Structures are given as C-alpha cells and as structure tokens.
N, C-alpha and C positions, 0 to 999 in steps of 0.2 A: 391540514393534517398534522404538521409538525410545528413546534414552537421555537426550536433552536437551530433547525437546519432548513435549507431550501433544496428542492429536487426538481430537475427538469429532464425529461426524456426526449431526445431529438436524434433521429437517424440511428437509432440503436444505442446511442451513447447516453448513459444516465449520469448526470452531473449532480454531485452531492456537495452542497456548500455549507460549511459550518457558519452559522449566522448569529454571532454575538460580537459585532464589531466594537461595541462600547467596552467590552471586556477583552479585546484582542482575541476573540474567539476561544477563550479559555475553556477547557473541558470541565464540565461539572457532571453530576449524576444524570441530569436530563439529556445533556448532549450525548453522553455515552449510550443511553437507552435509545435515543432516536437514531443515532448513528448505526446501532445494531439493527434496528428495524429497517433502515435504508439498505444496509448491506444484505439483509435477508431478502429484500426485494430484488437486488441484483442477482442473488442465487436463484430465486424462484420465478421471476417474471420472464417468460420466454421472449418478450419483446426487447429486453435488455441484452445487448451483445457485449458491452464493456462499460466501464464506469470511470469517472474522474472524481477525486476528492480534492476540494480546494477550500479556501477561506473567504469570508466576506470582507470587503473593504480593501484599501491599498496597503495596509500596514502589516497584516498578520495572516498566516495560514492558520496556525494554532499556537499561541504564545506559551502554552503549558497547561498544567492542571489548575483548577480553581482552588488555590491554597486554603481559602476560607473553609472548605469542606474537610480539611485535614485536622482542624482543631478538635481535640477531645478524642481522637482515635487512639485505641490501644493496639498492641501488637496483632491480636487476632483480627480486629476490624481492618487493620491496614493490609493484612494478608488477603482478606476477602476482597478488598478494593483492588489490589494488584491482580488477583486471579480474574476478577471481572474484566479489567482492562485487557489482560492478556487473552482471555477467551474471545473478546470482540475482535482484537487485532489478528488472532489466528483465523477468524472467519474471513477477514480481508485477505490475508496471505494465502489461504487455501481455496479461495474462490477459483473456480475453473474458468471464469470469465475474467479478462484482464481488468485490474483496478489500478489506476495510475494516479499519483499525487501531482497536482499542479500547485507548487509551493510559491505563494504570492507575497511572502514577507517573512515574519518571524515564525520559525518552526523549532520551538524550544521544549525541552522536557517531554511531556506526553505528546506534544505536537511533532517533535522530531521522531518520536517512536511511532506515531501514526503514519508519518510519511514513509518511514522505513518498512512498515508492514505492507505497504503497497508494492506492487510488482516491480515498478521502477518509478523514477521521479524526474520531473522537469521543474525548473524554478525560474523566477524572474531575477533581474539583476540586483534587486534590493533584498533578496532572500538572505536569511541568517539561520544557521543551524547550530544546535548545541544541546548538551545534556548537563545543565548546570545544577543538578540536584544536590551536589556536595555543598553548595552555598547554603542549603537549608538543613544540612545534617542528614541528608538522604542519599539514596542512589536511585537510578531509574527503576521503575517497577512494572512497566508495561512491555518489557522485552528489550529495552534499549541496550542493556549490557551485552546481550547476545547478538542482536541484529547489527549494531554498530561494529562489533568485532568482525562479523561475517563480511561486512561491506568494506571496511577500511583496514583491517588487519589488527592483530593483537596490540602491537606497540602503540600505534596511533590511537586506537580506541582507549587504551589505558590512559594515555596522556590527555585526551580530550575530556574524559570523564573525571579524572582526578584534578585537573586544572580548571574545569568548567569553561574552557575556552570556547568562544563563539566563532563559528566558521562562516565566512562570507560566501557568496555564490561562486566566485572563481576558485576558491580553495575547495569548496564542495565538489566542483567539477574535477579538479586535479586529484582529489582523494577517491573518486568513483562513487561519491555519495549521491550525485545526480548525473543524469545522462546528457542533459542539455540545459543551457542557460539562454533565456530569451528576454526581450523587453517585457515589461508588465503588460503592455497593450496586446502583445501577440502570444502571451503564455497559453491561454485557453485554446486559441485556434491552432497553435503548434501541437498541443497535446491531442486535440481532436484529429488533426491530420495524421498523426501516428496511429491513433486508434482506428481510424478509417482504413488505413492500410492493413492493420491486424484483422479487422472485421471482414476483409476480403479473403482471408485464409480459412482453412477448414476449422470450424469451432472446436470439434472434439480433439483434433491434433493440437490446437493452441492450449487447450486445457491439460493435455498430457505433458506438454512442455513445462507448464507451471508446476505440475506434480513432480516431475523428475528434477527440475532445478531446485525446488524446495528441499527434496531429499539430499541433494548434493551439498547443502550448507547446514544440514542438521544431523547430529550424530546420536540423538536420543532414540533408542530403539523403540520406545513406546510411541514416539511421534512418527517413526518410519515403518512401523509394523515389522521390525526386525530385518528389513531389506536394506542392502547397500544401494547406493545410487545406481550402480551398474545393473544390479538385479531389477531394480524398478524400471530402468530404461528398457531392458529386454521385455519385461511384461507389458509396458505401455506401447512399445513398438509393435508387439504382436497384436495387442488390442486394436490398434489403428487398422490392421488388416481386416478386421471384422466389420468395418464401417462402410456405409455407402459412399461417404466422402472420399475415402481412399480410392475406391473404384472409379469415382468420377474424376478425381484429380489425376490419376495415372492415365485414364482414357483421354482426358482433355489434353494432357501433355503430348501424347502420341498423335492425337488428331490436330495438334497445333492450334488449339482454341482456348479461350478462357474458361476455367472451371466454374461450375455453378454449384457451390457447396450448400447443403441443406442442414448440416448439423446432425446427421444421422449416420 
C-alpha cells in the first residue's frame, strides 16, 4: 500500500515507521502524503486505539526534510509547503487517540518537528534532536518555532534555534523534550508498554485530556475556538458525564472491580 512508510496494527497499537533508511528517513513529498494517509487511518479505523511514529534503521527517526525538493521554490511555493507540513502535524497533535514518537536516532529539522507534534516522546540513547535550519538560511516551517518554545521555554528555544545546537538524549530528557530515554533495543517495547496502560483507560476521557492540554499551550483564538484552557476543561469535564464509560468507571470503582470501557 505504501512506498515510503511501513504500518503494523497489533493489540490496538498502530506503528507507523518512516522507511527511507538510505536517506536517513528524510521527509519528501511522498513521505508527507503517506504519513497523512496513515494518520487518517489512526483517526478513522476503530480497531486503532493508539499509535507510534518511529523511523527505520538504527541511525535516524527522521533526519530532516529532503533539501533537494527545496531547489527552485519561491516564497509562495515555500509557504504552501510549510502550510502542508503544518496541516499534517496538526492532524497528529489533534488526534483524539494517543500518538507517541519513538525517536530512534536523528530527529532534526522536520523530524524534530514531527516528534514534537506527537503527544509525547520516548527516545533511544543515541537520539539527537535539533532545529538546525539557520545553517541553511531558513527557520523551522512545520511548527518548530512554536512547539519547541512550548516544550522547553522561550529562552532555551531561542538559543537552540539560533545556534542550531544538537541536543543529545540526556539533555533532551533534562529539557523536557522527551519523557523517557531507553536502550535502542527496548525503545519500541517501552513505548508499547505505556500505550497499553493508556489503552486500558476510558478512550473518550483520554481524548478529552488531549484536547484540553492542547488548548493549554496554544493562545491562537482561531485554534482554540475562542475558549480558554479552563473553559475547555469545564466543557470537556461535563461531556465526560454523558458517556457510558464514565458510568462504568464510577460504578466499577464503587464495586471495587476493574472497569470495562467501551469508548462510548
């Protein structure tokens, strides 16, 4: 089905692997198109409960954009390209099902932006993160200026982007860029273990957590429909009370048994 990515669905976890190891999994137009199709499957396939995005091979998650496709672009074409990337990454960020990055090597430029669009990140000990676009006379275009700032703060974000400094796994953990650092061999299993825990919780409530946390880090009124994070939390909290899962969860708690959530 796909030429540049691999997908596997197992136990509700949909693993999406960027598969251009000879190019360090660099993002080109086809990768973006197929990544969007795979993310659409996460949204639309009821058998998918959560997803992982990772890279093929031992060296790279996604080492950046395919710079050869930048040749000859003018301002308008570049803006179209940036909007395309941002739209796809918003689909990841706004998925009501958890999408987690398992960063298995270089995550630079558009690859770092891809990892940051995921709901959270785990990485292997050999992972490297960075937004080195200023080395090319550019800036991040797929949301990196915004998401990096949300994750590590204004001052550090400014420094990292203006110096093009590459962050190793331990520094990424200290900065809050990743949640966990593991060996390369255990990266996917550790990621799946966390998602298996999340999948045992009420799916609608998990989706509401994603919605509310996303509002907490975005001030654009068009993006948040004019709601503050607190307003959004009140609304989502109330909506949970209209679900069968909430009734099951509270009943199971009082009956001292494990809840059996149906996602309704």
